[in-house]
FIPATOR-747461 format. One line per field, with one value per residue (C-alpha): residue number from 1; residue in one letter; chain; x, y, z. Coordinates in Angstrom, 1 decimal, m for minus. Example, Ala and Ser with C-alpha at 12.3 -4.5 7.8 and 13.67 -1.06 7.14 Angstrom:
<sites>
seq [1;2]
type [A;S]
mol [A;A]
xx [12.3;13.7]
yy [m4.5;m1.1]
zz [7.8;7.1]
</sites>
This chain:
<sites>
seq [1;2;3;4;5;6;7;8;9;10;11;12;13;14;15;16;17;18;19;20;21;22;23;24;25;26;27;28;29;30;31;32;33;34;35;36;37;38;39;40;41;42;43;44;45;46;47;48;49;50;51;52;53;54;55;56;57;58;59;60;61;62;63;64;65;66;67;68;69;70;71;72;73;74;75;76;77;78;79;80;81;82;83;84;85;86;87;88;89;90;91;92;93;94;95;96;97;98;99;100;101;102;103;104;105;106;107;108;109;110;111;112;113;114;115;116;117;118;119;120;121;122;123;124;125;126;127;128;129;130;131;132;133;134;135;136;137;138;139;140;141;142;143;144;145;146;147;148;149;150;151;152;153;154;155;156;157;158;159;160;161;162;163;164;165;166;167;168;169;170;171;172;173;174;175;176;177;178;179;180;181;182;183;184;185;186;187;188;189;190;191;192;193;194;195;196;197;198;199;200;201;202;203;204;205;206;207;208;209;210;211;212;213;214;215;216;217;218;219;220;221;222;223;224;225;226;227;228;229;230;231;232;233;234;235;236;237;238;239;240;241;242;243;244;245;246;247;248;249;250;251;252;253;254;255;256;257;258;259;260;261;262;263;264;265;266;267;268;269;270;271;272;273;274;275;276;277;278;279;280;281;282;283;284;285;286;287;288;289;290;291;292;293;294;295;296;297;298;299;300;301;302]
type [M;L;I;I;I;L;S;A;C;K;K;D;A;V;Q;N;G;N;S;N;P;P;P;P;P;P;A;L;D;S;N;Y;I;D;T;L;Y;K;T;I;T;R;G;S;I;T;D;T;V;A;Y;Y;K;Y;N;Y;D;N;L;K;R;V;T;L;V;K;W;E;I;N;D;F;G;Q;S;N;N;G;G;G;T;E;I;Y;S;Y;N;N;N;D;M;L;P;Y;S;S;Y;R;T;S;S;L;N;L;T;T;L;L;T;D;T;I;I;F;Y;H;W;Y;D;N;G;G;R;L;I;K;D;S;V;M;Q;S;H;R;T;A;P;G;V;P;S;A;G;Y;F;L;R;K;R;G;I;T;Y;Q;Y;S;N;A;L;I;I;K;K;D;T;N;I;A;V;Y;D;P;G;N;N;I;N;Y;N;S;T;D;S;T;F;L;S;P;T;G;N;P;V;L;D;R;F;F;S;G;I;L;P;F;A;T;A;T;I;T;Y;D;N;M;I;N;P;H;T;K;L;N;I;F;K;A;F;S;P;A;P;L;W;S;L;P;D;F;Y;T;S;F;I;G;Q;N;N;Y;V;S;Y;K;N;I;S;P;A;P;F;D;Y;N;N;F;N;S;I;F;S;N;I;Y;L;P;S;G;Y;L;L;K;T;T;A;N;G;Q;Y;P;P;T;D;I;V;S;W;I;Y;K;Y;K;A;L]
mol [A;A;A;A;A;A;A;A;A;A;A;A;A;A;A;A;A;A;A;A;A;A;A;A;A;A;A;A;A;A;A;A;A;A;A;A;A;A;A;A;A;A;A;A;A;A;A;A;A;A;A;A;A;A;A;A;A;A;A;A;A;A;A;A;A;A;A;A;A;A;A;A;A;A;A;A;A;A;A;A;A;A;A;A;A;A;A;A;A;A;A;A;A;A;A;A;A;A;A;A;A;A;A;A;A;A;A;A;A;A;A;A;A;A;A;A;A;A;A;A;A;A;A;A;A;A;A;A;A;A;A;A;A;A;A;A;A;A;A;A;A;A;A;A;A;A;A;A;A;A;A;A;A;A;A;A;A;A;A;A;A;A;A;A;A;A;A;A;A;A;A;A;A;A;A;A;A;A;A;A;A;A;A;A;A;A;A;A;A;A;A;A;A;A;A;A;A;A;A;A;A;A;A;A;A;A;A;A;A;A;A;A;A;A;A;A;A;A;A;A;A;A;A;A;A;A;A;A;A;A;A;A;A;A;A;A;A;A;A;A;A;A;A;A;A;A;A;A;A;A;A;A;A;A;A;A;A;A;A;A;A;A;A;A;A;A;A;A;A;A;A;A;A;A;A;A;A;A;A;A;A;A;A;A;A;A;A;A;A;A;A;A;A;A;A;A;A;A;A;A;A;A]
xx [m37.8;m36.3;m38.8;m38.1;m34.4;m34.8;m37.2;m34.8;m31.9;m34.0;m35.1;m31.5;m30.4;m33.0;m32.0;m28.4;m29.4;m28.6;m32.0;m30.6;m27.8;m24.5;m24.3;m22.5;m18.9;m18.7;m18.6;m15.2;m14.7;m13.3;m12.3;m8.8;m6.0;m4.0;m1.8;m1.5;m0.1;1.2;1.5;2.7;1.7;4.2;3.2;2.1;3.9;2.4;4.7;4.0;6.5;5.7;3.6;2.9;2.0;0.2;0.5;m1.9;m2.0;m5.0;m6.3;m6.5;m3.6;m1.1;2.3;4.3;4.1;6.6;7.3;9.3;9.9;11.0;11.7;9.8;11.8;15.1;17.2;18.0;15.1;14.6;12.3;11.8;9.7;7.9;7.4;4.7;5.0;2.3;1.9;0.0;m3.5;m3.4;m4.7;m2.5;1.2;3.7;6.5;7.2;10.6;11.2;14.1;14.5;17.1;17.6;19.1;18.0;21.4;23.4;23.5;23.1;19.9;18.0;16.3;13.7;12.4;9.1;7.8;4.2;2.2;m1.6;m4.2;m7.1;m9.2;m6.6;m5.3;m1.6;0.0;3.8;6.3;9.9;12.0;15.6;16.6;19.8;20.7;22.9;24.2;26.0;26.7;29.7;30.7;29.1;29.0;29.5;26.6;25.9;24.0;22.0;19.2;16.8;13.3;10.6;7.1;4.1;0.5;m1.9;m5.6;m8.1;m11.5;m10.9;m7.2;m4.1;m0.7;2.2;5.7;8.7;12.2;14.9;18.3;21.6;23.2;25.8;25.4;28.8;27.3;24.4;25.0;22.0;18.9;15.5;12.2;9.0;5.3;2.2;m1.3;m3.8;m7.5;m10.2;m13.5;m16.6;m16.1;m12.5;m10.7;m7.5;m8.6;m6.0;m2.4;0.1;3.7;6.3;10.0;11.4;9.3;8.9;5.8;7.1;3.9;0.1;m1.8;m5.5;m7.4;m10.9;m12.5;m15.3;m17.9;m16.7;m14.7;m10.9;m9.9;m6.8;m9.1;m10.2;m6.7;m5.5;m2.3;m4.2;m4.1;m0.3;m0.1;0.7;m2.6;m0.8;m0.8;2.3;3.3;3.7;1.4;0.8;3.9;3.8;1.3;1.0;0.1;m3.7;m4.8;m8.3;m11.5;m12.5;m10.6;m8.8;m10.6;m8.1;m4.8;m3.2;0.1;1.4;4.9;6.5;9.7;12.3;10.3;7.7;9.2;7.1;3.8;1.2;m2.6;m3.8;m7.3;m8.2;m10.5;m11.8;m13.3;m15.2;m16.2;m19.8;m19.0;m18.1;m14.5;m11.9;m10.6;m8.5;m7.6;m5.8;m4.3;m1.9;1.6;3.9;7.4;6.6;3.0;2.3;2.6;m0.6;m0.3;m2.6;m3.0;m4.8;m6.2;m6.5;m8.4;m8.7;m11.0;m10.0]
yy [m53.3;m50.0;m48.0;m49.8;m49.1;m45.4;m45.1;m46.9;m44.6;m41.5;m42.8;m43.5;m40.0;m38.4;m40.4;m39.3;m35.6;m35.2;m34.6;m31.5;m31.6;m30.0;m26.3;m25.5;m24.2;m20.4;m18.8;m17.6;m13.9;m13.3;m9.7;m10.0;m8.6;m11.4;m9.4;m5.7;m4.9;m1.5;m0.8;2.2;3.2;5.4;6.2;2.9;0.7;m0.7;m2.4;m4.1;m2.2;m3.7;m6.3;m6.8;m10.3;m10.7;m13.7;m14.3;m16.5;m18.5;m15.4;m13.5;m11.3;m10.1;m11.7;m10.9;m8.6;m9.4;m7.2;m7.0;m3.7;m3.2;0.4;0.4;m2.2;m1.7;m4.8;m3.7;m5.3;m4.7;m6.1;m6.6;m7.9;m6.5;m8.9;m8.1;m9.4;m9.8;m10.5;m13.7;m13.2;m9.4;m8.2;m5.1;m5.6;m4.4;m4.3;m4.5;m5.3;m4.0;m4.9;m3.8;m4.0;m2.1;m5.1;m8.7;m10.1;m8.2;m8.4;m4.7;m3.9;m1.2;m2.0;m0.2;m1.5;0.0;m0.4;0.6;1.9;2.4;4.0;2.1;2.8;1.1;4.4;4.6;7.1;6.4;4.8;4.2;3.6;2.5;3.0;1.8;2.4;0.3;m2.3;m5.5;m8.3;m7.0;m4.5;m1.1;0.2;3.6;5.8;3.7;5.5;4.7;7.0;6.9;8.3;9.0;9.7;10.7;11.2;13.4;13.3;16.2;15.8;16.1;17.0;14.8;16.3;14.1;15.0;13.3;13.6;12.2;11.8;10.8;7.9;7.5;9.6;11.1;12.4;14.2;14.5;16.7;16.1;16.8;17.8;17.9;18.3;17.3;18.8;16.4;17.4;14.6;14.6;13.5;10.0;9.8;10.5;12.7;15.5;18.2;17.9;20.6;19.4;21.6;21.0;23.0;26.2;26.5;25.0;22.4;21.0;21.0;18.0;18.1;14.8;13.8;10.4;8.2;6.6;3.0;1.0;1.1;m2.6;m1.9;m1.0;m4.6;m5.7;m5.7;m3.9;m0.8;0.8;0.5;2.8;6.4;8.4;11.4;11.5;11.6;14.7;12.5;10.2;6.7;4.7;1.9;m0.5;1.5;4.7;4.0;5.5;6.8;5.0;5.3;5.4;8.4;10.5;13.4;14.1;17.5;18.7;22.2;23.1;26.6;27.3;25.9;22.7;23.3;20.6;18.3;19.9;17.6;17.3;13.7;12.5;8.9;6.7;3.7;0.4;m1.8;m5.4;m6.3;m6.6;m2.9;m3.5;m1.8;m3.7;m1.0;2.6;4.7;8.2;10.4;10.1;12.5;11.9;12.4;13.6;12.0;8.5;6.6;4.7;1.9;m0.2;m3.5;m5.7;m9.5;m10.9;m14.2;m15.9;m16.4]
zz [1.8;0.5;2.4;5.6;5.3;4.6;7.5;9.8;8.7;9.3;12.8;13.7;12.6;14.7;17.7;17.3;17.2;13.5;12.0;10.2;7.7;8.8;7.9;4.7;5.1;5.2;1.8;0.6;0.2;m3.3;m2.9;m1.5;m3.7;m5.2;m7.7;m8.5;m11.9;m13.1;m16.8;m18.8;m22.3;m24.0;m27.6;m29.2;m26.7;m23.5;m21.0;m17.6;m15.4;m12.0;m10.2;m6.5;m5.3;m1.9;0.5;3.4;6.4;7.7;9.6;6.2;7.3;4.7;5.6;2.5;m0.5;m3.3;m6.3;m9.4;m11.4;m14.9;m15.9;m19.2;m21.2;m19.5;m18.8;m15.3;m13.5;m9.8;m7.1;m3.4;m0.6;2.5;5.4;8.0;11.5;14.2;17.9;18.3;16.6;16.4;13.1;12.9;12.1;14.6;12.1;8.4;6.9;3.3;1.1;m2.5;m5.2;m8.4;m10.0;m9.1;m10.2;m7.6;m3.8;m3.4;m1.5;0.3;3.6;5.5;8.9;10.2;13.7;14.0;16.9;17.0;19.3;20.8;17.7;15.5;14.0;13.2;15.6;15.2;12.9;14.0;10.9;10.2;6.6;4.8;1.2;m1.2;1.2;0.4;3.0;5.0;2.3;2.3;m1.3;m2.7;m1.6;1.5;4.2;7.3;8.6;11.4;11.2;13.8;12.3;14.4;13.5;15.5;14.8;15.5;13.9;10.1;10.4;10.6;11.5;10.4;11.7;10.3;11.8;9.6;11.3;9.7;11.6;8.9;5.7;4.7;1.5;3.2;6.9;7.5;9.7;8.2;9.7;7.8;8.5;6.6;7.4;5.9;5.7;5.5;3.8;5.8;4.3;5.6;2.4;2.4;0.1;0.8;2.0;2.7;3.0;4.7;4.7;7.5;7.4;3.7;1.9;m0.4;m2.0;m1.9;m3.0;m3.8;m4.4;m5.4;m5.2;m6.5;m4.2;m4.7;m2.1;m2.3;m2.4;m0.3;2.7;2.9;3.8;7.5;6.5;5.3;8.7;8.7;5.6;6.2;6.1;4.5;0.7;m1.4;m3.3;m6.4;m8.3;m6.7;m7.4;m4.8;m3.4;m0.2;m2.2;m2.3;1.1;0.6;1.6;m2.1;m5.4;m6.9;m9.6;m9.7;m8.1;m8.4;m6.9;m6.9;m5.6;m5.5;m7.3;m7.4;m6.8;m9.5;m11.7;m9.5;m10.5;m12.1;m12.6;m13.3;m14.0;m13.3;m15.3;m13.3;m14.4;m11.9;m11.5;m10.9;m7.2;m7.2;m6.7;m8.8;m11.8;m13.4;m12.8;m15.4;m15.3;m17.3;m16.0;m14.1;m15.7;m18.6;m18.4;m21.8;m20.3;m19.5;m16.3;m15.3;m12.2;m12.7;m9.9;m9.8;m6.8;m5.0;m2.5;1.1]
</sites>
């Protein structure tokens, strides 16, 4: 009797077009950044000085990055958020709204609003930025300012020209407009390996960077193309600082006097997961250079 029942069930399944089992659900991809931690070792003490937590929507787009910062054991903790906005199902954000505070117990905040433009290949070509500093609801505090920036990116083979115009809308303490230019040279693999930063007509800094051949985990995220492709003239200090296709191995900055206080030469040591994704990157610090700075990655599946 059991054989008859099974046979009947099988025959009924064939008749209903279900002879094959349903396909398994798609495998989850476990290489999306969940949390990025920054630690500093100073002497015999190691402290977690910052963390960045990523939120995603059902299209695997980053919608929010939240962070908290602790200046190596100081009680004056800070933090902030960056909210990414999209048109319909577009994968590239058209704006990002960043707020940050040096003290989470106060209402004083800095705000930066970015509006992003891209070319047909998805490359960032323009950022329009409004930046305010130290604002409280309805009560501008001491040191308050409001500045407007227009940033453009021009691409020519292995060269990117970044032009930044910084205009004082309200800045009584520094009512000066600034213009700067970055010339960023790319390797054949698309990594920024040399950047010359000019403020006005004087060279301010030259950054030289080398990389490993492993994937930079930030490149997997849709917001990566909204990051400025021009390197900083300081060590990576924010979640948007990791802009290469691969991971840093060395990062050197040289500035002429009187800006030579900013000179540094950092060597990175990288630890990888079996997947090839970065688990931890560590380098000597910048201020002071005896610090050991580490960035540690925690991933999740989407």
